[in-house]
C-alpha positions, -999 to +999 in steps of 0.1 A: -118-468-835-149-455-817-164-430-842-183-412-815-152-405-795-133-396-827-159-370-836-159-357-801-121-352-799-119-332-831-150-311-822-139-275-813-170-267-792-183-297-773-218-292-759-226-327-747-227-326-708-220-364-709-187-360-726-168-367-694-186-401-691-176-409-727-139-401-720-140-422-687-156-452-704-133-453-735-108-481-736-071-472-732-063-482-768-091-462-783-082-432-762-046-433-771-055-434-808-076-403-804-048-385-785-025-393-815-048-376-841-033-343-854-067-326-852-073-337-816-085-305-797-069-290-767-100-294-745-101-331-752-064-335-743-071-316-711-101-337-701-084-369-710-057-359-686-081-348-658-109-373-660-094-407-664-085-430-635-055-445-653-036-413-663+001-419-658+033-402-669+035-421-702+000-409-713+008-374-699+040-373-721+018-381-751-007-353-742+018-325-735+037-334-767+006-327-788+008-294-807-027-284-794-019-290-757-034-262-735-009-238-717-024-246-683-013-283-686+022-271-698+024-248-668+014-276-644+039-301-658+066-274-660+063-273-621+060-310-615+081-325-643+099-297-661+121-320-682+089-335-697+079-302-714+113-286-720+112-291-758+075-298-767+057-277-795+033-262-770+062-249-748+079-234-778+047-216-787+044-203-752+080-190-752+072-172-785+041-156-769+062-145-739+080-121-761+049-100-759+038-084-726+003-100-728+018-135-733+043-130-705+015-118-681-007-149-690+021-173-684+029-157-650-008-160-641-008-197-649+024-203-630+011-184-600-015-212-593+012-239-593+038-220-572+035-244-542+025-281-540-009-274-525-032-303-535-063-284-522-055-255-547-047-279-575-078-300-572-104-274-561-094-245-585-067-253-611-078-288-623-115-292-616-128-257-606-152-255-636-162-291-638-174-298-603-211-297-612-205-321-642-185-345-620-212-344-592-238-357-617-216-380-637-210-409-613-236-437-618-263-410-621-262-403-584-256-368-572-226-367-549-224-348-516-195-326-505-173-354-492-181-379-520-173-352-546-139-345-531-132-383-529-141-386-566-119-356-575-089-372-557-097-405-575-094-390-609-064-368-600-033-383-616-013-403-589+020-385-597+004-351-588-007-365-554+028-379-549+043-344-558+020-326-533+024-351-505+052-330-489+029-301-483+011-299-449-023-287-463-022-313-490-018-340-463-048-326-445-068-327-477-059-363-484-066-374-448-100-357-448-114-366-483-095-394-500-115-427-504-104-454-479-092-479-506-069-451-520-059-438-485-046-473-477-016-465-500-009-431-484-017-434-447+018-445-437+033-416-456+013-389-439+027-372-409+013-384-376-007-353-372-027-358-404-028-396-400-046-389-367-071-367-387-077-397-411-084-420-381-112-397-370-133-406-401-163-428-395-156-452-424-121-461-412-119-500-408-116-512-372-084-532-380-066-499-386-069-491-349-053-524-341-025-516-366-018-482-352-020-491-315+016-502-318+028-473-340+060-455-331+042-421-332+028-409-298+002-387-317-012-418-335-013-440-305-030-412-285-056-409-313-063-446-312-066-445-274-092-417-276-113-432-303-145-450-291-141-476-319-109-490-305-113-525-292-106-535-256-077-557-267-060-526-283-068-506-252-051-532-230-021-529-252-021-491-249-027-493-211+009-507-209+023-479-231+055-461-220+038-427-226+020-417-194-007-397-212-016-426-235-016-450-206-039-428-186-064-424-215-065-462-222-070-471-185-098-446-182-116-462-211-113-498-199-140-514-178-133-515-141-124-552-139-100-550-168-085-517-155-079-533-121-063-563-138-039-542-158-030-521-127-024-552-107+000-565-134+017-530-134+021-531-096+035-566-098+061-556-124+070-525-104+074-546-072+097-570-092+118-539-102+121-531-064+127-494-069+110-464-054+108-447-087+089-475-104+065-477-074+058-440-077+052-444-114+024-469-107+010-447-079+009-417-102-008-437-128-036-446-104-039-410-091-042-396-126-071-419-136-105-401-139-123-432-126-098-448-101-110-477-080-113-471-042-092-502-035-064-489-057-065-454-041-065-471-006-034-489-016-017-456-025-029-440+007-015-469+027+018-476+009+030-445-008+048-416+008+029-387+026+026-366-005+010-393-027-011-405+002-026-370+005-032-369-032-051-402-029-075-386-004-081-356-027-090-378-057-127-373-067-133-411-063-118-412-028-142-427-002-141-438+035-119-468+026-092-444+013-096-421+043-093-451+067-061-461+050-047-427+055-057-425+092-039-458+099-006-441+091+016-427+118+035-395+119+014-379+092+023-342+088-004-316+092-004-305+055-011-341+044-045-340+061-061-315+037-081-343+019-091-358+052-104-324+063-126-321+031-142-355+033-141-372+067-174-381+084-158-387+119-168-359+144-137-365+165-113-360+135-132-329+125-129-314+160-092-322+161-086-305+128-106-274+139-085-272+171-053-273+150-063-240+135-042-243+103-056-219+078-056-243+048-070-271+069-098-248+080-106-239+044-106-276+035-130-283+065-153-255+053-162-277+022-169-308+043-206-317+039-206-336+072-200-306+095-226-299+121-237-263+128-218-263+161-186-274+143-192-248+115-195-221+142-164-232+159-146-232+126-158-196+119-146-185+153-112-201+146-109-185+111-135-157+104-125-156+067-148-149+037-137-181+019-146-202+049-179-183+053-187-188+016-181-225+017-200-230+050-230-209+037-230-231+006-232-262+027-260-248+049-279-231+021-311-248+030-309-235+066-313-196+066-309-195+104-276-212+102-263-188+075-274-159+097-256-173+127-224-179+107-225-145+091-226-129+125-192-145+132-175-130+102-150-101+104-163-066+107-174-050+075-172-083+056-189-076+022-199-113+019-216-113+054-235-081+045-246-096+011-258-128+028-279-109+053-296-090+024-302-121+004-320-138+033-345-110+034-376-115+013-380-077+010-347-072-010-358-058-043-348-067-079-324-038-083-304-048-052-303-084-062-291-075-097-264-053-080-253-083-058-252-106-088-227-083-106-207-071-076-170-080-078-168-082-040-195-109-038-188-136-063-188-168-042-211-195-054-235-191-025-244-155-035-255-166-070-274-196-056-293-174-031-301-148-059-315-176-081-337-189-052-349-154-041-385-147-051-375-112-063-348-126-086-347-104-118-363-121-147-334-111-170-312-135-149-335-165-155-319-177-187-284-174-172-294-193-140-313-219-160-281-227-178-257-228-148-279-232-116-310-250-128-317-268-095-315-236-075-337-217-100-363-245-098-367-237-061-377-202-069-415-200-065-419-170-088-399-187-115-419-219-112-451-199-115-438-181-146-430-214-162-465-227-155-481-196-169-459-194-200-467-215-230-430-218-237-403-228-212-376-203-205-347-212-227-313-214-209-287-189-222-250-196-215-224-169-213-206-163-246-174-182-249-154-150-257-167-135-225-159-166-205-123-164-218-122-127-209-134-135-173-107-162-170-079-142-185-086-113-161-089-138-131-124-124-121-147-152-131-175-157-106-174-189-086-206-203-101-189-201-135-156-216-122-176-245-106-195-252-138-163-252-159-145-276-135-174-300-139-183-296-176-157-279-197-125-288-214-091-289-196-080-257-213-105-236-194-101-257-162-065-247-162-074-210-163-098-215-133-068-223-111-056-186-113-091-171-107-094-151-075-130-163-067-125-200-074-129-225-045-094-239-039-110-272-026-125-278-060-090-274-076-066-293-054-070-326-072-056-311-104-021-307-090-012-343-095-019-343-133+010-346-157+002-313-172+028-285-173+001-259-181-018-268-150+014-265-129+022-231-143-012-218-134-005-226-097+024-202-097+008-175-119+013-140-105-025-136-100-031-170-084-043-172-048-021-189-022-027-226-020-018-251+007+016-267+014+004-299-004+001-282-038+035-266-035+052-298-024+036-316-054+048-289-077+083-291-062+083-328-070+067-331-104+068-296-118+091-285-146+123-265-138+105-232-146+077-241-121+101-251-094+121-220-099+089-199-096+081-215-063+113-200-049+113-167-068+077-158-058+080-171-023+055-199-025+080-224-010+081-226+028+114-233+045+110-271+043+103-270+005+131-244+002+156-269+015+145-294-012+147-268-039+182-258-028+193-293-036+175-294-069+194-310-098+186-279-119+211-252-109+187-223-119+162-237-093+189-242-067+202-206-072+167-191-068+162-211-036+195-199-022+186-163-029+152-167-011+169-185+018+194-156+021+165-131+021+146-150+048+178-156+068+173-194+066+204-215+069+204-244+044+218-278+053+232-282+018+228-267-017+236-274-053+261-246-059+277-233-091+311-248-100+330-221-118+359-244-127+341-259-158+312-251-181+294-283-169+293-269-134+273-239-145+241-259-149+215-260-177+205-233-201+182-215-177+209-214-150+235-202-174+212-175-187+206-163-152+244-163-145+249-144-178+225-117-165+235-114-129+270-129-122+300-107-116+325-135-111+352-131-138+357-169-139+321-175-146+318-148-172+349-161-191+332-196-193+299-181-205+317-162-233+326-195-249+292-212-241+278-235-268+245-217-269+242-185-287+214-172-264+238-175-234+266-158-253+243-131-265+230-123-230+265-120-215+277-100-245+252-072-237+268-067-202+285-033-201+307-043-172+323-071-192+361-071-193+373-056-226+392-088-235+360-108-233+340-082-253+367-084-280+364-122-280+326-119-285+331-095-314+346-125-333+316-147-327+300-162-359+264-156-348+249-123-357+227-123-326+258-124-304+275-097-325+246-073-322+246-078-284+284-073-282+281-041-302+254-029-279+276-038-249+306-017-260+284+014-269+295+045-250+321+025-231+355+042-225+386+022-237+422+030-230+449+037-255+460+001-257+425-012-262+413+012-289+435-001-317+423-037-310+387-025-310+392-005-342+406-035-360+378-058-350+351-033-360+367-026-393+368-063-400+330-065-393+323-035-415+342-051-444+327-086-440+299-088-466+288-121-453+274-103-422+240-088-420+234-051-426+225-044-390+258-058-377+279-039-402+260-006-396+262-009-359+300-017-361+304+014-383+286+036-357+309+023-329+343+030-346+367+047-321+383+065-351+354+077-373+378+085-402+380+048-410+344+049-421+347+078-446+359+056-475+326+037-473+305+068-481+282+061-510+293+025-514+269-005-515+240+017-524+245+041-495+243+013-469+265+032-443+256+067-452+233+073-422+261+061-398+288+081-416+267+113-414+265+109-376+302+104-369+323+118-398+347+148-393+351+151-431+336+184-441+335+172-477+309+145-469+287+170-450+291+196-479+281+168-504+250+160-483+241+197-483+246+199-521+223+169-526+197+183-503+199+216-522+192+198-555+162+181-539+178+146-538+162+128-508+189+109-490+175+082-467+180+087-430+200+119-435+186+133-402+213+114-384+237+142-393+222+162-364+240+138-340+274+147-355+296+166-330+319+179-357+296+203-375+306+239-381+282+268-373+276+273-410+268+237-415+244+237-386+226+268-400+224+252-434+210+219-420+184+237-399+172+256-429+165+223-447+142+211-419+105+217-427+092+203-394+103+194-359+130+221-360+130+225-322+139+188-319+167+191-345+181+222-326+180+202-294+200+174-311+227+198-323+230+214-288+231+181-270+259+166-291+281+196-300+312+201-277+319+237-288+300+260-264+305+290-288+286+271-315+259+262-291+254+298-279+254+311-314+228+286-325+206+294-295+209+331-299+198+330-335+171+303-331+159+311-295+122+307-306+128+270-315+137+263-278+100+269-270+089+241-293+079+206-280+108+181-283+136+206-276+162+186-257+182+196-227+219+201-230+241+174-214+275+188-222+293+200-191+302+237-186+327+255-163+315+280-137+330+308-158+311+296-189+278+292-171+282+327-156+290+342-190+259+325-204+237+338-175+250+373-182+244+371-219+214+394-226+206+376-259+198+343-240+165+347-220+162+331-186+137+305-199+161+292-225+190+294-201+172+272-175+158+249-202+192+242-217+216+245-188+193+241-158+213+213-143+244+235-142+228+264-123+245+253-091+278+267-105+265+302-104+273+325-075+246+330-048+231+364-061+228+351-097+214+317-086+189+334-063+178+358-091+173+329-116+156+306-090+131+333-080+123+339-117+119+302-124+098+298-093+074+324-105+072+307-139+068+272-125+101+259-140+124+256-111+123+218-109+159+211-122+174+238-101+155+227-069+165+190-071+201+195-083+222+171-062+252+195-063+233+222-043+250+230-010+232+225+023+228+262+027+213+266-007+190+236-001+178+251+031+170+283+012+151+263-015+130+246+012+122+279+029+111+295-003+090+265-014+072+264+020+066+302+018+052+299-017+032+268-006+042+252-040+028+216-032+037+200-066+073+212-065+076+203-028+064+168-035+089+165-064+116+179-042+109+155-013+108+126-038+141+135-056+164+151-030+180+131-002+170+148+030+183+145+065+164+128+093+156+161+109+143+176+076+121+145+070+106+148+105+098+184+097+081+176+065+061+148+081+045+175+104+033+194+074-005+193+068+000+187+030-005+151+021+013+157-012+045+165+007+041+134+028+035+114-004+069+126-017+086+117+015+070+082+016+078+074-020+114+088-023+132+089+011+151+063+030+132+063+063+139+052+099+117+026+115+099+053+136+092+073+104+079+042+086+055+033+115+043+069+114+035+068+077+019+034+080-007+050+102-011+081+081-047+093+076-041+098+039-047+067+017-024+082-010+005+084+015+001+047+024+000+038-013+033+058-019+049+041+011+040+007-004+055+017-038+084+035-023+118+035-041+136+046-009+121+022+016+120-015+005+088-034+013+108-058+034+110-030+061+072-026+062+054-043+090+033-074+083+003-058+100+004-029+076+008-052+046-022-073+056-044-043+062-032-027+029-039-059+009-075-059+022-081-023+011-062-023-022-073-055-040-052-047-071-021-049-049-031-080-031-009-103-052+022-081-044+013-082-007+009-119-007+042-124-025+060-102+001+045-122+029+055-154+012+090-142+008+091-136+045+079-172+051+047-160+068+013-174+063-008-155+037-044-148+046 
């Protein structure tokens, strides 16, 4: 036996820092002999367990069986292998200590660290937290860095601990990041694909691993191999034939051009052998989605594919004249498919032809064409004097100030961009004005920022920003160049903070210079957001539509996104997800031709949305994929069935949805209040709690006949009694009982689970008296305030409950008055607590009263007029004329006649009197409210429209159903507020507003522009 090791193991206070090295270097036989010594110390047992490469379960059993084994090792093994430590001496000692509070607390602390199989926690804190410095210095005398230290810690960690933690996600991440490669070889296949991909990112991974995982079944791993720069060309060729489109695209983009063309040629040959249109399209889409596609391949797509893909080929960033020539050789090319040609063609005759066509989106495409002459640009501006066209043309002719001046003069009147360009071309424009133009929301096109950067008076505070995003333009600024020469240090570029970029993009107001830079330099996540930015150049975005990226597609139909050309929407209708295709119809992006395709969509939710839009536009569809109500399969997919569950009124369809296999569909239809009682009863038997809660909501406040009530009572009682159901279901069922007495036996049971519901519905005075007794004794009962909703309370009980309220007593009084059916109780409460009716939160009474009762109340001297109108204001119409007039005049003076004035039960004579008095008093606020709430005759509306008060006309515009002549009159109203109210009217739908008004309104109110564009799209009109 090694005497040095023997002396070390029995030493109670080891001080030698090299003790770990001694334990590591000891032979297994000598170490096992030391572990068998009765005097072997706990620290030695602990370090022999933690610092040996060969620790296994057999040696661990020997260690934990020793009487001196430390509690931390027992706690660890009690988690990993509890049967190993069930009857060892150390565990018996721990159990004895646990009889004392301190021992129990210490054991709980140790077990807390082992509560989950987190290898990071085990290694970094529990096992080696105090020994990291010793281990860092103990390996061959070389100090280890961060990664080497973790690799060494994992090497000495017993293998069975790693095996135990392998199920934990964070443990897999720790293994993939730090474990030595020779050790990782044994675990890589057992890691989830996500963390195996993390391991493949390490620099020391052998190249042969990439060959191995290139054919792995996991898409995540194959994609990681395709993205890694160390992957061989042979592996990339294999991945270029992958079934997954994304992996195939990545691999093709990384191959050299000759190999890429070879692979694509083989792909085309195999698709031709298949002789199907679908396989051909698959090959064409592969080419179109390549970042570096060859012009010959794109020309082949432009020549042989259908119109949509041929147009996509011309929009590809790598498209050249060869591709455009291939497109021009086609016959019968639709106008929308020429958008790429408009952006790139050099031929003057083609440019002139496209300008003469006058299509808005083709004109926008032409405005980015760098081959336009000044005469062609001027003709384009005369054809479409739009700010987007002007911005693109000015950007093209930025080196020709005279050309920009000429083009600006052709813009529409009061164009903010044209005015900004004129100022920017003047050398006299000062720094303050340039700074204002830089930050203006109305002038965010790229050309504005470029001209500011070039201007000699450009503010110096903008130099770092422009040096980052517009360095070429800033370099042409003579003042900046002089400042650089004079300065010892160059001006350091300063980019916009990432959080601010994200804020710009999320709001949709990112300036074009930022959008342009992001499209060229940033990741796809931010490029997606650029699509929905108001100031982005659509010509720089069109090529993204063809990508196999659902996030990109959703951005094109975002509520804030500008209107794109027909090409983008046709592509989305073809390759977009069902939700995107449905949005095309719901938001009106689809024109009538696309609408016909969507009406035949295989997804019934898409087809239904298209049919609704066609009906609104008055378009007759040649065919449609309609709902088949004879079977559940005929209702379509989940989205279609959810839509039917929300909107359908067909009993046959609703009966099928009640038995749908998806709980979301059943839950949606269960919440419908117009559902037949038999179907509601069927849903109350559903096993899913989500459905039951919706069904209980659906029957709330519904009226059932004498035959239906017993059935409902039985079903609800069964739910209340079913302890397997959740508390929310059982409590809601209790609250919905037609006969509340069935709930009384549950009072106080199950720890008062139903007490709150019983307080609100019970007619048993004993339960209420028991509550009052408990409140008197100071016993706080949870949710006892629900008793104020109880309609069966006596006057004495009401008084007693109000006396127990320390706050919000006016609100409590309002609850009692609103729910109680006995008018005598209500009057008595109000007479005694009339002051509470002045408090905030006092509710209006909803219980009906007879004319005799309301007259008696109005004659009661103990109820002041304020309280009378506040509680029963909606019943004042039942009073005779003298009393009504008296109360109305009083309320008018106090400013509280709103309910009396707009009561729908008022007679025409009384309404005429109200109008006369309001006009005499010139009560504008009340008149506006009156015109908004009360349905007026055509003659009365005409009379109010002649009034000088814009507030009255606002009320008319927002609340009344108007004739066409009245609508035209309000559309031309001098008040901006009146026009806003007309646009937001609840009485006149936007479909009746003229297109001219909508277009003018959208230009003035930029916040409403998206709503204006959507309405124009729904009409099938071109959106400017």
